[in-house]
N, C-alpha and C positions, 0 to 999 in steps of 0.2 A: 589514257592514264589508268593505272591500276586502281580499282575501286577501294580496296582495303588500304592502300597507301594514302589515298586522298582522305579517307575517313580518319586515319591516324593524324594527318596534318590538321584536319579540322578540329579534332578533339584537343590537340595540343594548343591550337590557336585560342580556343575558348578558355582552356585552363590557364594558359600563360598570359593571356590578355593582349597578345599582338601577333601578327604574322611573322615579324622578324624574330621574336623569341621562339616561335614554333619552328621557324626555318633553322635557327641555330641548333635546336634540340634534334632535328632530323638530319642535320648535316647537309643542308641545301641552301640555295639562295632564297631571299625573300620573294623575288619574282616567281620562282618555281613554286614556292608555298602558296602564293596567290593564285597561280594557275590551277593548283589542286582544288582549292576552295571554289573557284569559278567553274571548274569542271563538274563539281558536285551540284552546284546551283543549276547549271545547264541541263544536267541529267534529270534533276528533280523538277525543273520548271518552277522553282521556288527560291526566294532570296533567303539566305541563311544569316547574313550579317549586313548591318548598315555601316559603311566605312567612310570616314572622313580623313583628312590629312593628319588630324590629331588623335582621333578616337575611333573605336569600333564598338558597335552594339549588336548583340545577338538578337535576332528576331524571335517572335513567339514560336514560329515553326522551327527556327534554328535551335531553340532550347530543347524542344522535344526530340529533334533529330540528333542533337548531341548525346542525349541519354540513350537513344537507340544505338548510336554508333559505339558508345562505350560498351553496351551489352554485347553487340555483335563482335567487337574486337576481343572481349573477354572470352566469349565462347570459342572463337577461332584459336586463341592462345591455349585454352584448356584442351581443345581437340588435338592441336599439334603436340602438346605435352603428352597426352594419352597415347597418341600414335608412336611417339618417340619411346615411351616406356614399353609399349608392346613390342617394338622392334628389339628392345634390349632384354626384356624379361621373357622366359620360356612360357608359352601359352598355346592352347589349342589341343587338338587330338593327335596323338602320335601312334602310328601303326607299326608294330614290330612282329617279325616272324622268328620263331625259335623251334628247334627240334623238341620232340616230346619230353625226353628225359631231362634235358637242360632246362626247358621251359617250366616243367612241373617242379623239379627238385631244386633248381637254383634261381631262375629268373623270377618266377611268380612269388616265392617267399621274400625276394628283395624289393618287390614293388612298393610295399608300404613305406619304406624308407625314401624311395625316389619320389613318391607322390607327396609325402610330407615335406620334402625339400622344395618341391615345385608344385604348389597348390593350384596353379592355373593350367596344369597339363593333365589331360585325360589320356589313358593308354588303352589301346585295343591290341591284345596279344593273340596272335595266330599261332597256335601250337600244332605242329604236324611234322611228320618225318618226310618232308618233301622240300624241294628247292623252290622257293618263291622268287619269281622274276621281279626284281625291283624296278625294272624299266616300265612295267605296266601301270605304275602309280599306286598300286594297292598298299604296299608297305614302304616305309622310309628307311628302315634298318632291319638287318637280319643277323641272327647268330648262325654261323656255319661251322660244322665240325668235319674235319678231314682236309685233304689237300684242295686248294682252290685252283680254279682255272686261271692261268696267267694272263689271259686276254679278256677278262670279264668286263673291264672298264670300271670296276668298283674299287673304292678305297677299302683296304682290309687292315684293321687294327688288331694286333694279336692279344689274346687273353691267355690265361694259364692253360696249359695242355690238359686234355681230358685224360685223367688217370683211371686205369682199370683195376678191378679187383676180382679174384677168383674165389668162389665160395661154394659151400654145400651145406645142407641142413644137418643138424646132429642126427636126425632119424635116418637120412640117407647114408651117412658115414657109419652108423651103427650096423646097417644092413650090408653095405658094400665094402666097408673097410676104409681106413684112411690111406690115400695115396702117399707113398713115401718120396717119389721123385716125379717130375713132370711127365716122364715117359709112361708112368703108370696110368695116366689119363686115357691112354689108348684102350684100356680095358674097362673104362667107366662110361656111364651114360652122361654125355655132355650136352647141355642144352644149347641149341644153335640159333643164331639170329638169322632169320630168313629161311629160304628153302634149299640152301646148299647141301649137297649130299655129304661132302667132307669138308671140314674146316681145319685150318692149320693154326694152332695157337703157339705163339712164340714166347720163349722164356729166356731171360739173360741174368747171369750172376757173374759179375766181374767180366772176364773175357770168355766165359762159358756161355754159348748161345745154343739153344736147341729149338727145333720146330717139331711140334707134336701133332700128328693127325688125329683128330677126335671125331667121334660119331655119337649119335644118340637117337632115341626114339621120338623126341619132341623137338620140333622146329617152330619158332614163333617170330614174327617180324615186329615185335614190340618189346621194349626193354622192361616196362612195368609188368607185362604178362610173363616174361622170363623170370623175373624176380619172384612172382607168385608161384610159378612152377617149382622153383628151387625151394621156396618155403614149404611147399607140399611134398618135398622129398623126391621129386622126379629126376634130379640129376645135379651135375656140377654146372654152375653158371659163371660166365665171364662178362661182366658189365661194368659201367662206370662206378667209381668209388662213391660219388654223390648219391647213387641209387641204393647201394648196399651197405654203406658203413654204419647206418643206424641199426640195421638188423644184426650186424656183427657185434656192436656194442651191447645190444640187448640179449645176445646169445641165441637169437633165432637162426643165425647163419654162422658158420665157422669159416674164417679165412684160411685158404690153402696157400702154401709156399710164400709166406710174406717176405722171405729173404730174397726172392727172385724179383727182378724188374720186369714188369709187363709193359708192352709197347703203349705209349700214350698216343693220343691223336691231337693234331693241332686244332685250336679253336680260335675263331676270329669273329669280330663284329664288323659287318660290311655295310656300305652305303654308297650312294651315287655322289660323286664329287660336288656337283653343283648344289646339292641339297644341304651341304654342311653349313651354309649361311643361315639356315634356320636355327634360332635360339633353342627351340625345343629339341631338335635333333642333336645339337651340340651338347645340351645338358644331359641327354640320355647316353651319348657316347662317352662323355667324361665320367658319368656315374658307373657305367658298366666296366670301364677300364679300372676305375678306382676299386670297385667291388670284386671283380673277377680277373683283374690283370695279374701279370707275373713279371717281375723285374728281370727274370732270366729269359723271358721270351725273346724271340728274334725280332728284329726291327720290322715295322710295317712295310708292306710292299709299295705303298705310296704314302705320301703325306699330304694332308689337306692344305 
């Protein structure tokens, strides 16, 4: 017989004054209730109760054992409740990967709100412009920018697309002149991301689309460093709006061709399907979609 069940029967027998009353409370027969009490006595090698046809009396050892059983059952109930609460409430350490610009300019500033909402969750944020393999167990979620591999096995939830902005410093424009059309950029120093010899920048206004080949003397594989180069007057920069818009508002940079549409890049938060059962991961996914989602985004490639 289950030891905890036998303890419950014994405690109810003492409190209700009879085996039949305890049996009724437990939804079992009086014979089965008696078997539970006898099983305890056999296990302990001690008599818990003196029983006659009319009355039952708890032995001295039985009184002490009753108090201990009540305490054990209370602790078990509290532990079960705690485990149930932990299954429902987000808790523990959450590891997330994000690209540098999105991580520094968008996700890190949003973390105070997330942590305030979920005080039992700790966050380890891995910021790097590399793709982290979620299969290796290091991170539970990642922000991905650009087209996703269709066979990755990941759940991808869309966020607002990455908007780009074209800017230059007032000092650079004073020296080199304000470009009047996108094609003028072919004669300007354009700051390139990475080591490509020639970049193609795409501009669209209504049905008018043009691809402009651009070159420059400075190539850097980091968005923040490109922003710094633009602030120093080294050329025209094309980077995410979240990285440059504060400089434009402050007058440190000037936005070029604001009436042209620059190509956005898709942004997703991705995770492994089986991990979505984790409350802390669900809480993070919901928060990121709430904070950075876009109602106009395409539907997710999979649904949890």
